[in-house]
C-alpha positions, -999 to +999 in steps of 0.1 A: -634-251+301-632-215+312-658-201+336-664-164+342-688-140+358-698-110+337-710-079+357-733-057+337-746-022+341-778-013+322-799+017+313-824+026+340-853+003+340-838-022+315-824-049+339-853-073+336-854-072+298-816-076+296-817-106+320-843-123+298-823-117+266-790-128+280-805-160+295-810-174+260-774-169+249-754-201+244-728-204+272-748-185+297-753-206+328-774-181+347-783-144+347-796-126+377-805-090+385-788-077+416-785-044+436-753-024+439-729-009+414-739-035+388-774-044+377-769-080+365-744-108+372-741-135+345-724-168+350-708-181+318-688-210+305-668-214+273-643-238+257-614-214+260-606-177+267-609-167+231-644-182+228-654-165+261-642-131+248-661-136+215-693-145+233-691-115+256-682-090+228-704-104+200-734-117+219-737-102+255-726-067+246-750-067+216-780-069+239-799-035+238-799-017+272-764-027+283-741+002+290-710-015+305-696-050+312-668-063+333-657-099+327-642-118+357-627-151+347-627-178+374-594-191+386-590-227+398-564-235+425 
């Protein structure tokens, strides 16, 4: 399994609707609105890196109101 955090910037005033929409995507563990340079942090899980990329591009980035994403894969020591 591959875990990652996806940092998301949204249009002004759209964070709560984006969090609600992202929460129902398969592979999303949690989605929370935060303050700072990003508006939302999403914890995800996928079978492999390819599946993770497809989820972010095809499902997460397709949610209306998202302006930018940054995917941060988790490394295990």
